[in-house]
C-alpha positions in Angstrom: 100.3 64.2 -9.6 104.0 63.6 -10.0 105.1 61.8 -13.2 108.4 59.9 -13.6 110.6 62.4 -15.2 112.7 62.1 -18.4 116.1 61.0 -17.2 119.4 62.6 -18.0 122.0 60.6 -19.7 123.8 60.1 -16.4 121.0 57.9 -15.3 120.6 56.1 -18.6 122.0 52.7 -17.8 120.5 51.6 -14.6 117.0 53.0 -14.8 116.5 50.6 -17.6 117.1 47.6 -15.6 115.2 48.8 -12.6 112.1 48.4 -14.7 113.3 45.1 -16.1 112.5 43.7 -12.8 109.5 45.8 -12.0 106.4 44.8 -14.0 102.7 44.9 -14.0 99.7 43.6 -15.9 96.8 45.9 -16.9 94.6 46.4 -13.9 92.1 43.5 -13.4 91.4 43.9 -9.6 88.6 41.7 -8.9 88.8 41.6 -5.1 86.3 43.1 -2.7 88.5 46.2 -1.8 89.4 49.4 -3.5 92.4 48.9 -5.5 95.5 49.9 -3.6 96.9 53.4 -3.8 100.2 52.0 -2.7 101.0 50.2 -6.0 102.1 51.4 -9.4 101.6 49.4 -12.7 104.7 49.5 -14.9 105.2 48.3 -18.4 108.7 48.3 -19.8 109.7 48.1 -23.5 113.3 47.6 -24.7 114.2 49.0 -28.1 117.6 49.5 -29.6 119.7 52.1 -31.6 121.4 50.1 -34.3 125.1 49.2 -33.9 127.8 48.0 -36.4 127.7 44.4 -35.3 125.8 41.2 -36.2 124.6 40.5 -32.6 124.9 42.3 -29.2 123.9 39.8 -26.6 123.2 41.2 -23.1 122.7 38.9 -20.1 120.3 40.5 -17.5 120.2 38.6 -14.3 119.0 40.8 -11.3 118.3 44.2 -10.1 118.7 45.6 -6.4 116.9 48.7 -5.4 117.2 51.0 -2.4 114.7 53.3 -1.2 117.2 55.1 1.0 120.5 56.9 0.2 122.4 54.6 2.4 125.1 53.1 0.1 125.7 50.1 2.4 122.4 48.9 3.6 118.8 48.8 2.5 119.5 47.0 -0.7 116.9 44.2 -1.9 116.0 42.4 -5.0 113.3 44.0 -7.0 111.6 40.7 -7.5 111.1 38.3 -10.3 112.3 39.6 -13.7 112.4 38.3 -17.2 116.0 37.4 -16.9 117.9 36.0 -19.8 120.1 37.0 -22.7 118.6 39.6 -25.2 120.0 40.2 -28.8 119.7 44.0 -29.0 120.0 44.1 -32.6 116.7 42.3 -33.0 114.9 45.3 -31.5 115.3 47.7 -34.5 112.9 49.0 -36.9 110.1 49.5 -34.6 110.3 46.1 -32.9 110.4 46.0 -28.9 110.3 43.4 -26.3 108.4 43.8 -22.9 110.9 43.2 -20.3 108.6 43.5 -17.3 104.9 44.0 -16.8 104.0 44.1 -13.1 103.3 46.1 -10.1 105.8 47.7 -7.6 105.2 49.6 -4.4 104.5 53.4 -5.1 107.0 56.0 -3.9 110.4 57.4 -4.5 113.3 55.2 -5.6 116.8 56.6 -4.4 119.1 54.1 -5.8 119.5 50.8 -7.7 122.1 48.3 -8.6 122.2 46.2 -11.9 123.5 42.8 -11.9 124.7 41.4 -15.2 125.4 37.7 -15.9 128.5 36.3 -17.7 127.0 35.4 -20.9 127.4 38.9 -22.7 128.6 38.4 -26.2 129.0 40.3 -29.5 129.2 38.7 -32.9 131.7 40.4 -35.4 132.4 38.9 -38.8 130.5 35.8 -38.0 132.5 35.2 -34.8 130.9 35.2 -31.3 133.2 37.0 -28.9 132.9 37.6 -25.1 131.9 41.0 -23.8 134.0 41.7 -20.9 132.4 43.6 -18.0 134.5 46.2 -16.1 135.2 45.2 -12.6 133.3 48.1 -11.2 130.1 46.7 -12.7 130.5 43.0 -11.9 129.1 43.3 -8.3 126.4 45.7 -9.6 126.8 49.3 -10.8 125.1 51.7 -8.5 123.3 54.9 -9.3 121.3 57.6 -7.4 118.1 59.2 -8.5 116.6 62.6 -8.0 112.9 63.1 -7.7 112.0 59.7 -9.4 108.7 58.8 -7.9 105.9 56.6 -9.0 102.3 57.4 -7.9 100.0 54.7 -6.6 97.1 53.6 -8.8 98.7 54.7 -12.1 100.3 52.8 -15.0 103.6 53.9 -16.5 105.5 52.9 -19.5 109.2 53.0 -19.8 110.9 53.0 -23.1 114.6 52.0 -23.0 116.7 52.7 -26.0 119.7 50.6 -25.7 122.6 52.2 -27.8 124.5 49.1 -29.0 127.0 51.3 -31.0 127.9 53.3 -27.9 127.7 50.3 -25.4 130.3 48.0 -27.1 133.9 49.2 -26.9 136.8 47.6 -28.8 139.8 47.4 -26.4 142.6 48.8 -28.6 144.4 46.2 -30.7 143.7 43.2 -28.3 140.7 42.1 -30.2 138.6 42.0 -27.1 135.3 43.9 -26.6 134.0 45.7 -23.5 130.4 46.3 -22.4 129.6 49.7 -21.1 125.9 50.0 -21.4 124.5 53.1 -22.5 120.5 53.3 -22.3 118.4 56.3 -23.1 115.4 56.0 -20.9 112.2 57.9 -21.3 109.0 57.4 -19.4 105.4 58.8 -19.0 102.3 58.1 -17.2 100.0 56.3 -19.6 96.9 55.8 -17.7 94.1 57.5 -15.5 91.5 56.4 -13.1 87.8 56.2 -12.9 86.1 56.7 -9.6 82.5 56.8 -8.5 80.0 55.5 -5.9 76.8 53.3 -6.1 73.7 53.5 -4.0 72.2 51.7 -2.4 75.1 49.9 -0.7 73.5 46.7 0.5 74.8 44.6 -2.3 78.2 44.4 -4.1 78.6 45.8 -7.5 81.2 45.1 -10.2 82.3 48.0 -12.2 84.1 47.5 -15.5 85.3 49.1 -18.7 86.7 47.6 -22.0 89.7 49.2 -23.5 90.3 49.7 -27.2 92.5 46.5 -27.1 89.6 44.8 -25.6 91.1 44.3 -22.1 88.5 44.5 -19.5 89.4 46.5 -16.3 87.3 45.6 -13.3 86.8 46.2 -9.7 84.2 45.8 -7.0 82.6 48.5 -4.8 83.5 48.4 -1.1 81.1 48.4 1.9 80.4 52.2 1.2 79.6 51.6 -2.5 82.8 53.3 -3.6 84.9 52.0 -6.5 88.0 53.0 -8.4 89.1 51.6 -11.6 92.9 51.9 -11.9 95.2 51.9 -14.9 92.7 52.9 -17.5 94.3 54.2 -20.7 93.4 57.7 -21.9 90.2 57.6 -23.9 86.4 57.7 -23.6 84.6 54.7 -22.1 81.3 53.2 -21.0 81.3 52.3 -17.4 79.2 49.2 -16.8 78.0 48.7 -13.1 76.6 45.1 -12.7 75.0 44.5 -9.3 75.0 40.9 -7.6 72.3 38.8 -9.3 70.5 38.4 -6.0 70.2 42.2 -5.4 67.1 42.6 -7.7 68.8 45.8 -9.2 69.3 46.4 -12.9 72.8 46.8 -14.6 73.6 50.4 -15.3 75.9 51.8 -18.2 77.4 55.2 -17.7 78.4 56.4 -21.2 81.0 59.0 -22.4 83.4 58.9 -19.4 86.5 60.6 -20.6 89.8 59.5 -19.0 93.0 61.6 -19.2 96.5 60.4 -18.3 97.4 61.1 -14.7 93.8 62.3 -13.9 90.8 60.8 -12.0 87.5 60.9 -13.9 84.9 61.1 -11.2 81.3 59.9 -12.3 79.8 60.8 -9.0 77.2 58.7 -7.3 75.0 56.4 -9.4 71.6 55.3 -8.1 70.5 51.7 -9.0 67.1 50.9 -9.9 65.2 47.7 -9.3 64.9 45.2 -12.2 61.5 45.3 -13.9 60.4 42.8 -16.5 63.0 40.3 -17.7 65.8 40.1 -20.1 66.7 38.4 -23.4 70.0 37.1 -24.0 71.7 35.3 -27.0 75.0 35.0 -29.1 75.5 35.6 -32.8 78.2 33.2 -33.7 79.2 34.0 -37.2 79.0 37.7 -37.7 82.5 39.5 -37.8 80.7 42.9 -37.0 78.6 44.6 -34.2 75.0 43.3 -34.4 72.2 45.3 -32.6 69.6 43.2 -30.9 66.1 45.0 -30.4 62.5 44.7 -29.6 59.7 47.2 -29.6 58.1 48.0 -26.3 55.0 50.3 -26.5 56.4 52.0 -29.6 59.8 52.4 -28.0 63.0 50.4 -29.0 64.9 48.5 -26.5 68.2 47.5 -27.8 71.7 46.1 -27.1 74.9 45.7 -29.2 76.8 42.4 -29.2 80.1 42.3 -27.4 83.5 41.0 -28.7 82.1 37.4 -28.3 78.9 38.2 -30.2 76.9 38.0 -27.1 74.1 40.3 -26.1 71.5 41.1 -23.3 68.3 43.1 -23.4 67.6 44.3 -19.9 64.4 45.6 -18.4 62.1 44.1 -21.1 58.3 44.1 -19.7 56.8 40.7 -19.5 55.1 39.7 -22.9 55.8 38.2 -26.3 58.1 40.0 -28.7 59.8 39.9 -32.1 63.5 40.0 -31.7 65.3 41.8 -34.5 69.1 41.4 -35.3 70.5 44.1 -37.2 74.2 43.8 -38.4 76.3 47.1 -38.6 76.1 49.1 -41.9 78.3 47.4 -44.6 78.1 44.0 -43.3 77.7 41.1 -45.7 74.8 39.8 -43.4 71.2 40.8 -43.6 68.7 41.6 -40.8 67.1 38.7 -39.1 64.1 38.3 -36.9 63.1 35.8 -34.3 59.4 35.6 -33.5 57.6 34.7 -30.4 60.3 35.4 -27.8 58.4 35.2 -24.5 59.7 37.3 -21.4 58.9 36.6 -18.0 59.3 39.0 -15.0 62.5 38.4 -13.1 63.7 35.8 -15.6 66.1 35.7 -18.5 65.0 34.4 -21.8 67.9 32.6 -23.7 67.4 32.5 -27.5 70.9 30.6 -27.8 73.2 30.6 -30.6 72.3 32.6 -33.7 73.5 32.2 -37.3 73.0 35.1 -39.5 72.3 34.7 -43.2 
């Protein structure tokens, strides 16, 4: 797998704005196809090395890219960007701004051209002064890339460190200032993929994981039962496979799936099982911690934890009448609670509604 390489200082300026214009959200692919291997997800963060000014405002308007080495043809706008004026000096002390968060076609980028607007200024001693742009940059400063390639199906994060001190040059005794951007760019792949298959294949299945930031990444199986979850941050996950309700198959959870950046975690083929019994659903509305819902079935415990919204579902509970026990996580200010006479019917969901713990 090729990663975007760390760029030399000769590439500093323009890589930054290439990715200003290319953006991607975290993968939330809910169409019926496997997520495309032809797209890359890119998040771009702008930070600043401090400069001896009160403000350094840079007007970012457009970016042209070229996937060939032809200087005259092949140029095209990279698409919608977060165009506007950015005060670089607001981005110190760990602060950053997301310039772009989107998808772009995977593959190599040979050249790009940055287009700046006219509203570039610097504030010195309380006075806002124009930042002149050299004539060579007014139509777009061009740069060539070597071995800069994005792999499809992965997420990348680009950190752009705009050196305000070096980017603003005072023009002798004239009192004028010139903008000559210097940007240190670093990048890394920051995600992996989870792949697998589901059998039987006669119904569509939703595959999903929840990240530490509580973002849900989803995709559906294709006609062959195959699925690929793209853009999954490194970590360990539970993969939840949820068949269509009409299928008669039960939801499956695959635990402890380890994802590494730039790698594919293959969980193999998962066989679905027919739903037996019914289910119990409910929502704990006032607890600020995880609550475990459980019932006793033939001396065995059937349990499920609440999700981020406090909801829970106990699947595969045989028909019968049960005592539902709700147990908050250790250290919670709430006590355990029981709901008696919860009746479960084969093939149906028993809703106990909203629950308030005491």
